[in-house]
C-alpha positions as MATLAB code, in Angstrom:
seq = 'MGDNVIPLHKNPEPSDESGPVTTLTVVPEPAPVRPVPLWVRSGRAVRTAVTHESTKATGRAVVRHGLYTVNGGRIVARRTWDGRTGSRYERYMRAAEAAGNMELAAEWEERLQRFRDARHRRRMDLLHSPLDVAKGAAVGAGMGVGVLVALGIVMALNTHEVGDVFTPLSATIEFIGALIRIVQIVWGPAITIGPFLALLALWSVGRKQHAAPQWALPANVRSGEGEPITPSIVVKALRDLGIPALRNAIKEMGDAGASMLGPIRIAGCGVEVDVTLPSGVATNEVQARRRKLAENLTRHEHEVFIMIPAAARTVRLWIADSGALDEPIGPSPLVTDQTMTANYKTGKAPWGRNLRGDAAELSVYQRHMLVTGRSNQGKTASLRSVALWLALDKSVQFWIADLKGVGDWSMFDGVAQVLIEGPSDDHVIQATEMVEDAVEEMNRRIEVRRTDPTAVFPPLIVLVDEAQVAFMCPVVGEDKRPYGGAKATSRYFMAVRKIHNQGRAVDVLMWQGTQDPTDQNLPKLVREGAHTRASLVLGTETQSRMALGDKAVDDGAAPHLLRQGLDKGTLVVASDGIEMPAGQSFITVRTHFIGDEPAAEIAERAKALRDGVTTLRVVEQGEERDALADIAAVIGDASRLRTNEVLKRLHALDPKAYGDQWTNDRLKALLEEHGEEPKKSHGVMVVHRDHVLRALANRDAEGSASAAE';
ca = [
       0.019   -0.031    0.338;
       1.028    3.973   -0.311;
       2.273    5.758    2.099;
      -0.819    8.648    1.206;
      -2.753    9.375    4.349;
      -6.520   10.126    3.574;
      -8.183   11.969    6.347;
     -11.772   10.905    6.697;
     -12.753   13.585    9.358;
     -13.321   16.890    9.105;
      -9.906   18.852   10.744;
     -11.421   21.653   13.338;
      -8.294   24.122   13.073;
      -8.232   26.355    9.880;
      -4.761   25.431    7.799;
      -2.493   28.948    6.903;
      -1.594   26.573    3.423;
      -4.425   27.778    0.382;
      -5.295   24.633   -1.796;
      -8.112   24.247   -3.638;
     -11.193   24.869   -2.836;
     -14.613   22.455   -4.057;
     -17.716   23.931   -4.312;
     -20.526   21.595   -3.736;
     -24.075   21.688   -5.306;
     -26.608   20.256   -3.103;
     -28.710   18.890   -5.844;
     -32.590   18.085   -4.264;
     -34.344   14.640   -4.814;
     -37.005   14.942   -8.055;
     -40.568   15.293   -6.143;
     -42.220   12.032   -6.860;
     -44.284   11.373   -9.525;
     -47.973   12.015   -8.880;
     -49.836    8.767   -9.575;
     -52.452    9.226  -12.693;
     -56.489    8.986  -11.362;
     -58.334    6.658  -11.992;
     -60.587    7.979  -14.256;
     -57.663    9.435  -16.507;
     -56.312    5.648  -16.930;
     -59.665    4.418  -17.775;
     -60.367    7.037  -20.270;
     -57.405    6.075  -22.078;
     -58.017    2.859  -21.813;
     -61.483    3.319  -23.124;
     -60.187    5.446  -25.597;
     -57.486    3.400  -26.897;
     -59.724    0.419  -26.740;
     -62.923    2.195  -29.112;
     -60.179    3.549  -30.981;
     -58.321    0.678  -32.326;
     -58.330   -1.134  -35.808;
     -60.150   -4.020  -34.398;
     -62.886   -2.770  -32.525;
     -62.952   -0.676  -35.969;
     -63.376   -3.314  -37.890;
     -65.796   -4.904  -36.149;
     -68.372   -2.043  -35.539;
     -67.952   -2.229  -39.253;
     -68.403   -5.631  -39.983;
     -71.512   -5.657  -37.230;
     -73.491   -2.319  -39.099;
     -72.140   -4.053  -42.703;
     -74.282   -7.300  -42.048;
     -76.718   -5.575  -39.886;
     -77.779   -3.155  -43.040;
     -77.311   -6.262  -45.187;
     -80.218   -8.109  -43.772;
     -82.460   -4.792  -43.401;
     -81.771   -3.258  -46.905;
     -81.962   -6.836  -48.873;
     -85.606   -6.741  -46.996;
     -86.422   -3.514  -48.584;
     -84.684   -4.854  -51.783;
     -86.796   -7.521  -51.748;
     -89.978   -6.116  -50.490;
     -89.786   -3.385  -53.455;
     -89.479   -6.484  -56.091;
     -92.581   -7.998  -54.693;
     -94.100   -4.688  -55.254;
     -93.193   -4.371  -58.160;
     -94.202   -7.571  -59.513;
     -98.029   -7.366  -57.934;
     -98.346   -3.581  -59.036;
     -97.538   -1.577  -62.301;
     -95.680    0.890  -60.763;
     -92.473   -0.578  -62.489;
     -94.035    0.613  -65.342;
     -94.894    3.742  -64.293;
     -91.184    4.751  -63.590;
     -90.220    3.537  -67.199;
     -92.591    5.572  -68.847;
     -91.741    9.091  -66.498;
     -88.087    8.339  -67.339;
     -88.765    7.932  -70.892;
     -90.800   11.405  -70.505;
     -87.968   12.909  -68.930;
     -85.772   12.051  -71.781;
     -88.218   13.526  -74.479;
     -89.124   10.107  -75.817;
     -92.841    9.878  -75.971;
     -92.478    7.238  -78.499;
     -91.087    5.072  -75.541;
     -93.605    6.977  -73.123;
     -96.637    5.961  -75.086;
     -95.425    1.851  -75.577;
     -94.935    1.355  -71.985;
     -98.001    3.163  -70.840;
     -99.568    0.330  -73.310;
     -97.931   -2.208  -71.560;
     -99.142   -0.879  -68.252;
    -102.798   -1.340  -69.335;
    -102.246   -4.853  -70.483;
    -100.989   -5.307  -67.386;
    -103.861   -3.662  -65.688;
    -106.641   -5.039  -67.845;
    -104.127   -9.117  -66.909;
    -104.661   -8.611  -63.678;
    -108.092   -7.594  -63.204;
    -109.197  -10.580  -65.243;
    -107.333  -12.640  -62.736;
    -109.090  -10.857  -59.796;
    -112.458  -11.543  -61.599;
    -111.998  -15.372  -61.887;
    -110.745  -15.615  -58.140;
    -115.306  -14.497  -57.441;
    -115.609  -18.188  -58.978;
    -112.249  -20.279  -58.162;
    -114.120  -21.388  -54.585;
    -117.308  -23.304  -56.558;
    -114.651  -24.641  -58.720;
    -112.266  -25.605  -56.138;
    -115.215  -27.723  -54.545;
    -116.307  -29.412  -57.136;
    -113.090  -30.197  -58.470;
    -112.062  -31.630  -55.498;
    -115.202  -33.852  -54.697;
    -114.950  -34.976  -58.544;
    -111.097  -36.200  -57.973;
    -111.806  -37.191  -54.202;
    -114.595  -39.717  -55.732;
    -112.537  -40.744  -58.871;
    -109.955  -41.450  -56.230;
    -111.667  -43.471  -54.511;
    -113.091  -45.558  -57.531;
    -109.667  -46.018  -58.790;
    -108.634  -47.583  -55.343;
    -111.778  -49.765  -55.254;
    -111.463  -50.831  -58.840;
    -107.794  -51.603  -57.928;
    -108.769  -53.472  -54.675;
    -111.507  -56.216  -57.389;
    -108.480  -56.641  -59.536;
    -106.421  -57.896  -56.323;
    -109.238  -60.054  -54.513;
    -110.213  -61.971  -57.896;
    -106.761  -62.707  -58.020;
    -106.554  -63.512  -54.399;
    -110.134  -64.862  -54.004;
    -110.090  -63.141  -50.860;
    -113.009  -60.378  -50.972;
    -111.029  -58.444  -47.854;
    -108.831  -57.744  -50.931;
    -111.187  -55.425  -52.173;
    -110.843  -52.257  -48.919;
    -107.238  -53.211  -48.958;
    -105.517  -50.457  -51.698;
    -107.980  -48.015  -49.969;
    -106.950  -48.164  -46.465;
    -103.267  -48.444  -47.502;
    -103.979  -44.543  -48.995;
    -105.603  -43.937  -45.547;
    -102.587  -45.077  -43.434;
    -100.201  -43.224  -45.422;
    -102.246  -39.899  -45.609;
    -101.816  -40.455  -41.738;
     -98.151  -41.099  -41.818;
     -97.989  -37.609  -43.605;
    -100.385  -35.807  -41.380;
     -97.902  -37.681  -38.584;
     -94.680  -36.169  -40.326;
     -96.213  -32.748  -40.400;
     -96.943  -32.499  -36.810;
     -92.865  -33.379  -35.711;
     -91.418  -31.273  -38.516;
     -94.053  -28.384  -37.882;
     -92.543  -27.246  -34.840;
     -88.575  -26.904  -35.390;
     -89.782  -25.372  -38.723;
     -91.678  -22.542  -36.863;
     -88.402  -22.020  -35.200;
     -86.165  -22.007  -37.664;
     -88.583  -20.561  -40.651;
     -88.239  -16.890  -39.358;
     -83.703  -17.562  -38.977;
     -83.966  -18.746  -42.553;
     -85.820  -16.187  -44.230;
     -83.294  -13.498  -42.403;
     -80.627  -15.608  -43.583;
     -82.009  -15.193  -47.716;
     -82.440  -11.486  -46.410;
     -79.148  -11.354  -45.774;
     -77.794  -12.864  -48.831;
     -79.716  -10.687  -50.904;
     -78.166   -7.332  -49.211;
     -75.270   -9.084  -48.821;
     -74.920   -9.265  -53.074;
     -76.232   -5.721  -53.909;
     -73.379   -4.245  -51.328;
     -76.308   -2.753  -49.692;
     -74.530   -0.649  -46.505;
     -72.939    2.347  -46.657;
     -69.224    2.651  -48.250;
     -67.582    3.214  -45.418;
     -68.886   -0.055  -43.485;
     -68.114   -1.893  -47.121;
     -64.919   -4.103  -47.023;
     -61.490   -3.199  -48.052;
     -61.805   -4.784  -51.589;
     -65.524   -3.271  -52.468;
     -64.996    0.087  -51.269;
     -61.386    0.475  -53.369;
     -63.768   -1.256  -57.015;
     -60.283   -2.428  -58.039;
     -61.576   -4.494  -61.456;
     -64.898   -3.816  -60.466;
     -66.585   -3.385  -64.229;
     -68.907   -0.458  -65.347;
     -72.069   -0.917  -65.361;
     -75.471    1.614  -66.094;
     -76.192    1.671  -62.383;
     -72.885    2.450  -61.409;
     -72.413    5.243  -64.028;
     -76.118    6.494  -62.644;
     -75.652    6.180  -59.148;
     -72.089    8.377  -59.976;
     -73.951   10.460  -61.912;
     -76.746   11.210  -58.963;
     -74.510   11.862  -56.406;
     -71.802   14.794  -58.303;
     -74.207   17.377  -56.076;
     -76.033   19.058  -59.161;
     -79.620   19.550  -58.304;
     -80.998   19.115  -61.338;
     -79.682   16.261  -62.182;
     -80.175   14.225  -58.604;
     -84.054   15.266  -58.790;
     -84.402   13.989  -62.414;
     -82.973   10.689  -61.747;
     -85.204   10.450  -58.581;
     -87.984   10.622  -60.749;
     -86.827    8.137  -63.045;
     -85.976    6.013  -60.416;
     -84.464    3.009  -61.730;
     -84.733    3.419  -64.895;
     -82.205    6.167  -64.720;
     -80.037    4.410  -66.962;
     -82.246    5.513  -69.959;
     -80.439    8.770  -70.085;
     -77.500    6.655  -71.207;
     -75.845    4.994  -74.477;
     -74.488    1.788  -74.716;
     -71.504    1.270  -72.350;
     -68.561    0.409  -75.238;
     -65.174   -1.245  -74.634;
     -62.846    1.155  -75.726;
     -59.263    0.236  -75.813;
     -57.703   -0.517  -71.722;
     -61.277    1.135  -70.641;
     -65.055    1.575  -71.840;
     -66.635    4.731  -73.161;
     -70.146    5.881  -72.861;
     -72.403    8.532  -74.475;
     -74.682   10.006  -71.362;
     -78.250   12.143  -72.587;
     -78.754   14.929  -69.643;
     -81.977   15.727  -68.865;
     -83.253   19.399  -69.271;
     -81.791   21.717  -66.624;
     -77.877   20.080  -66.393;
     -75.555   22.054  -68.395;
     -72.318   19.327  -69.615;
     -69.915   22.093  -67.914;
     -71.689   21.639  -64.808;
     -70.687   17.444  -65.122;
     -66.928   18.674  -66.540;
     -66.534   20.987  -63.407;
     -67.443   17.846  -61.634;
     -64.698   15.421  -62.965;
     -62.849   14.335  -59.561;
     -66.309   13.964  -57.361;
     -67.416   11.665  -61.024;
     -64.260    9.899  -61.060;
     -64.347    8.981  -56.903;
     -67.650    8.359  -57.249;
     -67.123    5.420  -60.092;
     -63.947    4.202  -57.977;
     -61.704    5.240  -59.896;
     -58.857    8.066  -59.905;
     -59.083   11.041  -61.172;
     -56.720   11.437  -64.179;
     -58.609    7.399  -65.289;
     -62.000    9.317  -65.985;
     -61.859   11.609  -69.396;
     -65.573   13.844  -70.144;
     -65.731   15.328  -73.459;
     -68.535   17.150  -75.285;
     -69.580   15.367  -78.944;
     -71.414   16.623  -81.298;
     -75.036   15.562  -79.271;
     -76.617   18.775  -78.031;
     -76.833   17.857  -73.711;
     -74.477   14.780  -74.270;
     -71.572   14.163  -72.522;
     -69.088   11.749  -73.446;
     -67.230    9.943  -70.374;
     -63.731    7.177  -70.753;
     -63.350    5.650  -67.678;
     -59.929    3.610  -67.590;
     -59.475    0.323  -66.077;
     -58.305    0.430  -62.469;
     -54.240    0.916  -63.083;
     -54.702    0.531  -66.971;
     -52.862    3.799  -67.484;
     -49.651    3.124  -65.828;
     -49.235    0.028  -68.430;
     -46.568    1.082  -71.046;
     -48.014    0.982  -74.600;
     -45.321   -1.214  -76.435;
     -42.408    0.159  -78.636;
     -42.804    2.356  -81.902;
     -42.984    0.886  -85.007;
     -40.178    3.290  -86.407;
     -38.351    0.481  -83.662;
     -39.611   -2.762  -84.778;
     -40.587   -2.081  -88.427;
     -36.723   -1.459  -90.281;
     -38.549   -1.188  -93.248;
     -40.973    1.762  -92.580;
     -40.711    4.654  -95.076;
     -42.328    8.235  -94.577;
     -44.310   10.179  -97.248;
     -44.724   14.008  -96.153;
     -47.800   14.372  -98.170;
     -49.660   11.271  -97.570;
     -48.393    9.752  -94.945;
     -49.207    9.935  -90.942;
     -46.432    9.389  -88.406;
     -46.801    6.830  -86.067;
     -47.299    8.874  -82.811;
     -48.575    6.613  -80.117;
     -52.003    5.106  -79.541;
     -55.103    6.683  -78.047;
     -57.361    5.695  -75.181;
     -59.850    3.901  -77.018;
     -56.239    1.199  -77.431;
     -55.819    2.551  -81.359;
     -53.150    3.535  -82.935;
     -52.967    7.366  -83.253;
     -50.962    8.573  -86.441;
     -50.527   12.525  -87.149;
     -50.024   14.328  -91.083;
     -47.768   16.443  -91.238;
     -48.452   17.874  -94.639;
     -48.844   21.735  -94.596;
     -49.381   22.007  -90.706;
     -47.052   24.145  -88.377;
     -46.658   22.558  -85.244;
     -46.418   23.566  -81.252;
     -46.206   20.862  -78.769;
     -45.419   22.464  -75.208;
     -45.313   21.431  -71.303;
     -43.898   20.855  -68.119;
     -39.744   20.416  -68.197;
     -38.789   16.947  -68.405;
     -42.169   15.300  -69.320;
     -41.578   14.434  -72.930;
     -41.868   17.376  -74.569;
     -38.234   16.675  -76.921;
     -39.098   12.889  -77.283;
     -42.237   13.345  -78.559;
     -41.712   16.094  -81.160;
     -38.271   14.019  -81.688;
     -40.243   10.773  -82.776;
     -42.588   13.341  -85.162;
     -39.282   14.632  -87.070;
     -37.110   10.532  -87.002;
     -40.419    9.346  -89.197;
     -40.186   12.362  -91.772;
     -36.695   12.346  -92.161;
     -37.618    8.750  -93.605;
     -38.998   10.577  -96.087;
     -35.748   12.011  -98.275;
     -37.638   14.843  -99.694;
     -37.554   16.769  -96.542;
     -35.237   19.205  -95.092;
     -34.536   20.124  -91.700;
     -33.580   23.185  -90.162;
     -32.846   22.106  -86.553;
     -31.989   24.359  -82.965;
     -31.614   23.038  -80.246;
     -31.654   25.768  -77.265;
     -30.876   23.198  -74.953;
     -28.012   22.088  -76.522;
     -27.162   18.873  -74.385;
     -27.407   16.207  -77.661;
     -31.113   15.589  -77.680;
     -30.855   16.261  -81.844;
     -27.430   15.422  -82.686;
     -28.158   12.344  -84.124;
     -29.760   14.363  -86.856;
     -26.169   15.950  -87.807;
     -25.785   14.466  -91.314;
     -30.110   14.811  -91.592;
     -30.652   18.452  -91.264;
     -28.633   21.444  -93.548;
     -28.338   22.856  -90.352;
     -28.363   22.071  -86.687;
     -27.501   24.068  -84.252;
     -27.113   23.286  -80.472;
     -26.632   25.146  -77.132;
     -28.266   27.603  -74.605;
     -26.348   30.892  -74.973;
     -27.810   34.259  -76.276;
     -25.087   33.452  -79.114;
     -27.065   30.340  -80.073;
     -30.587   32.364  -80.019;
     -29.233   34.731  -82.221;
     -28.409   32.133  -84.844;
     -31.246   30.009  -84.349;
     -33.185   33.411  -85.229;
     -30.565   34.187  -88.016;
     -31.521   30.233  -89.453;
     -35.755   31.464  -89.032;
     -34.866   34.493  -90.431;
     -33.064   32.574  -93.386;
     -36.188   30.164  -93.766;
     -38.285   33.297  -93.949;
     -36.027   34.396  -97.342;
     -36.860   30.617  -98.561;
     -39.912   31.108  -98.301;
     -39.996   34.631  -99.917;
     -38.302   33.045 -102.998;
     -40.410   30.444 -103.143;
     -43.367   32.577 -103.253;
     -42.026   34.239 -106.402;
     -41.334   30.879 -107.960;
     -44.627   30.387 -107.734;
     -45.734   33.317 -108.747;
     -44.333   32.751 -112.084;
     -44.773   28.931 -112.496;
     -48.271   28.040 -110.565;
     -46.636   24.175 -110.968;
     -43.745   24.322 -109.175;
     -43.085   22.271 -106.465;
     -40.560   22.680 -103.522;
     -39.072   20.279 -101.267;
     -40.570   20.322  -97.878;
     -38.460   22.280  -95.130;
     -39.162   22.121  -91.633;
     -37.868   24.672  -89.283;
     -37.726   23.165  -85.415;
     -36.573   24.827  -82.762;
     -36.820   23.133  -79.171;
     -36.853   25.270  -76.328;
     -38.277   28.367  -78.101;
     -38.772   29.921  -74.336;
     -34.983   30.362  -74.664;
     -35.771   32.652  -77.731;
     -38.727   34.487  -76.780;
     -36.729   35.400  -73.333;
     -33.796   36.321  -75.164;
     -32.593   40.002  -73.451;
     -30.116   40.474  -76.515;
     -30.308   43.613  -78.697;
     -29.023   43.770  -82.083;
     -27.361   46.788  -83.672;
     -30.205   48.007  -85.765;
     -31.597   48.224  -81.825;
     -34.122   45.465  -82.364;
     -34.315   42.532  -79.668;
     -33.711   39.174  -80.371;
     -36.678   37.837  -77.922;
     -39.454   39.057  -76.604;
     -43.615   39.161  -78.302;
     -43.213   42.775  -79.668;
     -43.151   43.581  -83.364;
     -39.630   45.117  -83.467;
     -38.608   41.309  -81.737;
     -36.587   39.825  -84.357;
     -37.188   35.906  -83.782;
     -41.086   36.585  -82.814;
     -41.169   38.510  -86.298;
     -39.763   35.522  -88.317;
     -42.096   33.044  -86.546;
     -45.230   34.917  -87.581;
     -44.040   35.325  -91.025;
     -43.535   31.481  -91.144;
     -46.974   31.130  -89.683;
     -48.636   33.360  -92.136;
     -47.814   32.209  -95.339;
     -45.183   29.281  -94.889;
     -47.562   26.428  -95.417;
     -48.344   27.282  -98.945;
     -44.459   26.687  -99.917;
     -44.191   23.668  -97.493;
     -42.261   25.862  -95.114;
     -43.493   24.520  -92.071;
     -42.498   25.638  -88.346;
     -42.013   23.330  -85.680;
     -41.757   24.733  -81.913;
     -41.342   22.785  -78.698;
     -41.769   25.229  -75.084;
     -42.024   24.693  -71.714;
     -44.606   26.270  -69.223;
     -46.523   28.394  -71.602;
     -46.887   32.314  -70.502;
     -47.737   35.387  -72.836;
     -43.881   36.154  -72.577;
     -42.237   32.974  -73.369;
     -44.581   31.802  -75.600;
     -46.982   34.955  -76.764;
     -50.731   34.380  -78.478;
     -50.077   35.237  -82.256;
     -47.343   32.632  -82.358;
     -49.224   29.948  -79.933;
     -52.258   30.052  -82.436;
     -50.501   30.389  -85.802;
     -49.637   26.385  -85.024;
     -52.382   23.628  -86.679;
     -51.393   20.886  -84.824;
     -50.887   22.150  -80.555;
     -50.597   19.143  -78.506;
     -49.287   19.958  -74.613;
     -48.003   17.334  -72.374;
     -48.969   17.590  -68.039;
     -48.917   22.114  -67.306;
     -49.494   23.642  -64.134;
     -52.930   25.746  -64.322;
     -56.368   25.099  -66.610;
     -55.071   28.980  -67.981;
     -51.960   27.192  -69.443;
     -54.174   24.607  -70.984;
     -55.946   27.235  -72.793;
     -52.663   28.600  -73.979;
     -51.318   25.683  -74.949;
     -54.897   24.309  -76.679;
     -57.071   27.352  -77.193;
     -60.183   27.453  -75.614;
     -62.334   25.515  -77.962;
     -60.300   22.315  -76.602;
     -60.340   23.388  -73.034;
     -63.904   24.325  -73.305;
     -64.861   20.789  -74.511;
     -63.251   19.138  -71.993;
     -59.335   19.244  -72.368;
     -57.273   19.149  -69.646;
     -53.760   18.786  -69.237;
     -53.200   20.652  -65.677;
     -54.931   17.523  -64.562;
     -52.374   14.825  -65.983;
     -49.672   13.634  -63.315;
     -46.549   15.177  -62.618;
     -43.787   12.400  -63.526;
     -46.036    9.810  -64.090;
     -48.014   10.623  -67.261;
     -44.998   11.299  -69.014;
     -45.126   11.463  -72.908;
     -49.830   11.518  -72.586;
     -50.511   14.125  -75.417;
     -53.672   15.927  -75.577;
     -53.549   16.922  -78.957;
     -55.734   19.940  -80.846;
     -55.343   19.010  -84.511;
     -57.088   17.611  -87.676;
     -54.244   15.752  -88.822;
     -54.863   13.125  -86.116;
     -57.833   10.959  -86.396;
     -60.426   11.909  -83.398;
     -64.489   10.744  -83.279;
     -66.690   13.092  -84.970;
     -67.495   16.455  -83.708;
     -64.761   15.975  -80.870;
     -62.091   18.601  -81.154;
     -59.024   17.019  -79.084;
     -57.608   13.491  -78.326;
     -55.482   12.290  -75.405;
     -52.425   10.236  -76.667;
     -49.772    8.212  -75.122;
     -46.895    8.611  -76.882;
     -44.541    5.819  -77.838;
     -40.819    6.214  -76.474;
     -37.775    6.426  -78.424;
     -34.482    6.471  -76.705;
     -31.213    8.323  -78.328;
     -29.985    4.847  -78.990;
     -33.123    3.674  -81.333;
     -33.116    7.675  -82.550;
     -29.463    7.210  -83.942;
     -30.154    3.714  -85.704;
     -33.273    5.840  -87.309;
     -31.537    8.332  -88.553;
     -28.495    6.678  -89.749;
     -31.786    4.929  -92.048;
     -32.394    8.202  -92.707;
     -29.402    9.389  -93.857;
     -28.380    6.046  -95.607;
     -31.961    6.990  -98.198;
     -30.085   10.655  -99.044;
     -27.130   11.255 -100.629;
     -25.203   12.905  -98.400;
     -25.794   16.455  -96.338;
     -23.182   18.507  -95.112;
     -24.775   19.528  -91.786;
     -24.094   23.145  -91.371;
     -23.521   24.127  -87.475;
     -22.904   27.431  -87.960;
     -20.535   28.017  -85.059;
     -17.223   27.064  -87.391;
     -15.908   23.165  -85.503;
     -12.351   24.173  -86.199;
     -12.224   27.429  -84.066;
     -10.279   27.277  -80.665;
     -12.743   26.416  -78.137;
     -12.230   28.050  -74.510;
     -12.761   24.355  -72.991;
     -12.645   25.953  -69.293;
     -16.115   27.510  -70.234;
     -17.456   24.552  -72.072;
     -17.123   22.880  -68.694;
     -18.654   25.390  -66.580;
     -21.748   25.741  -68.958;
     -22.252   22.629  -69.699;
     -22.384   21.798  -65.696;
     -24.738   24.681  -65.105;
     -26.670   24.869  -62.260;
     -25.777   21.422  -61.253;
     -23.212   21.608  -57.972;
     -21.194   18.607  -59.570;
     -21.508   15.747  -62.275;
     -20.002   12.760  -62.883;
     -16.458   13.345  -65.287;
     -18.180   11.387  -68.181;
     -21.245   12.680  -67.856;
     -19.037   16.221  -68.605;
     -17.526   14.446  -71.460;
     -20.786   13.362  -73.309;
     -22.114   16.557  -73.066;
     -19.075   18.590  -73.978;
     -19.240   15.756  -77.097;
     -22.831   16.963  -77.534;
     -21.706   20.835  -77.628;
     -18.939   20.431  -80.454;
     -18.442   16.419  -81.560;
     -15.415   17.566  -83.384;
     -13.570   19.630  -81.103;
     -14.644   17.139  -78.105;
     -14.184   13.767  -79.406;
     -12.922   10.775  -78.833;
      -9.142   12.393  -77.587;
     -10.953   13.511  -74.857;
     -11.020   11.348  -71.958;
     -11.355   11.453  -67.709;
      -7.183   12.258  -67.952;
      -7.133   15.022  -70.639;
     -10.211   16.475  -68.650;
      -8.333   15.929  -65.302;
      -5.284   17.781  -66.378;
      -7.080   20.691  -67.488;
      -8.315   21.192  -64.342;
      -5.046   20.794  -62.093;
      -3.389   23.062  -64.954;
      -5.106   25.643  -63.097;
      -5.149   24.655  -59.440;
      -7.830   22.615  -59.313;
      -8.395   17.917  -60.055;
     -11.677   16.488  -60.220;
     -12.921   14.737  -56.430;
     -14.332   10.911  -55.840;
     -17.805   10.970  -53.945;
     -18.405    8.036  -53.102;
     -16.056    6.156  -55.105;
     -17.374    8.120  -58.579;
     -15.016   10.750  -60.166;
     -16.783   13.633  -60.048;
     -16.222   17.375  -61.407;
     -17.544   20.082  -58.281;
     -18.775   23.241  -60.294;
     -16.822   25.411  -57.440;
     -14.116   23.619  -58.349;
     -14.394   24.747  -62.168;
     -15.255   28.367  -61.954;
     -12.175   28.965  -59.105;
     -10.170   27.112  -61.799;
     -11.230   29.890  -64.397;
     -10.653   33.064  -61.589;
      -7.258   31.102  -61.220;
      -7.221   31.107  -65.267;
      -7.743   34.827  -65.031;
      -5.337   35.932  -62.093;
      -2.994   34.168  -64.099;
      -3.085   36.067  -67.099;
      -3.635   39.551  -65.330;
      -0.691   38.752  -63.595;
       1.171   38.230  -66.974;
      -0.006   41.074  -68.929;
       0.430   43.246  -65.766;
       4.636   41.992  -66.194;
];
């Protein structure tokens, strides 16, 4: 043990030596927790028990099966009443009158009269029936006794016993007595069990008809998954829309409310039915309640489409099978059919499938096109698929400006005469000059046509993707005219308007793709100049009207009700170039998606049809590029990108300048030269935007220092 001594008692004499002072804080013991009162604990226990899911399920089951029996009795009573009275015919007659079909109403009135005459004859027959029954019973009994006695005589002759004459008669009497004893034995239990059997029968009727509130029904019945659409379901859904005039009219029709409905037809992955609304109900009142109607039909809002056909007071409902719209529609015929060709004048592009499941094909002959929608919903893919089909007609020329510049249209190198790719103001200037050149070509063709009315020109497609970038461009030219904007001084706007006004006459067509339409990035005169207007999902009804026009939206077109991210590639199209039902002003198309690799293969087939096209990219390919600035441009607003993605975007920006010689090592060496380098993130080499900006700053600083020296 050590020599240190630890005192165990307090030293009463103060010490002159100064030592460390320790402050002790006395922490009081926590107050004892007050017990929870019994009534609080009991209330919590009762609340837990009442709100438990098992309790709720049990309660729903009790209510459900109880109402099955009650409402089953009501249904049986109603059926019995209908069978014994003429109320059924009266309801049908009122329904026909409400629908304005007086001929059908007169037919039901005639049937009601025949039913009443037959019932009257049956009642008159009952006055004579007791006497007839008595006579028939007496005659039947006498004949039965005679037959039994005759049978006994035959037996007596055979056995030579006189007593056998009454043997059949006595056997019959004994049999009747046995039946009476069996009835006496069974009667008591039957009286006891009979009411329970009757209740069971009523419960069965109510269960088959789901005669209980929705909240009390089982989950699989409430969801309606896979439940077929029947006239009664449609009528009930319309009745519960909350339109008083419609509800009252259906109540007057009774069960014959289905007279409003046309035949329910199989239409693709759903069904279609025309509903003739009663007097006093407007079609837009039903359109405004699309979500409620869909939920009444146990569908999601995007699974029910309401259209206005040519017939007056009629709405056309298309109701999808549950979940069917989330299933893919299959590859494009452009991908599967390697022998497919195109014809600008007589052919139609295989764009996708309509809601009926039929092929949706688009004619582009002398039609300007506008495709809009939110970002990353398939706008470029849907526009590109039409262009790829048309590229298979070797007579068609393409001038393309892709103002996104990430390679979505790079496969048209060798197909298009002009291909501009990039989002900068310089690219907008080049795209504007391209459209102005198309105006000059249009004017040249018009002059030729004046001197030679039979002159034929190759179709010229002037295509600008991400056109909102051009409309929003702030650059002003040397002539003081802005490139962007929506005024008469705007160069891009006026060039597009001129092509819209006269281009189709000489086959110079303007195709545009744009995002989130507004009056600033898609002027009214431009959007209304397009013959084919198509829209993916949008944010508001106002944008839908901008994209498709008031007529289509008033008739039920609703791209703003499509689902962001889930309905990619689903277009609402207003065009006379696509087949749609008579009187309908729009159609919904689920377009085929063609990926980059299949698109490149189709483009190669298009190149093989041509004798060779030299694509002008406007920016000379031999000029020296600023690689650091290009890297910063392709990264954009992203905080970091994988090195292989950066290389891919550089190649799309300028394939010749950033070809196969550009590798990860070259990219790394460029950044290291200016004090930065790619780093790994989760095991993958990435380029950080901040690092590139610092490298640019370092280079500029080095250049300034060199100039100062």
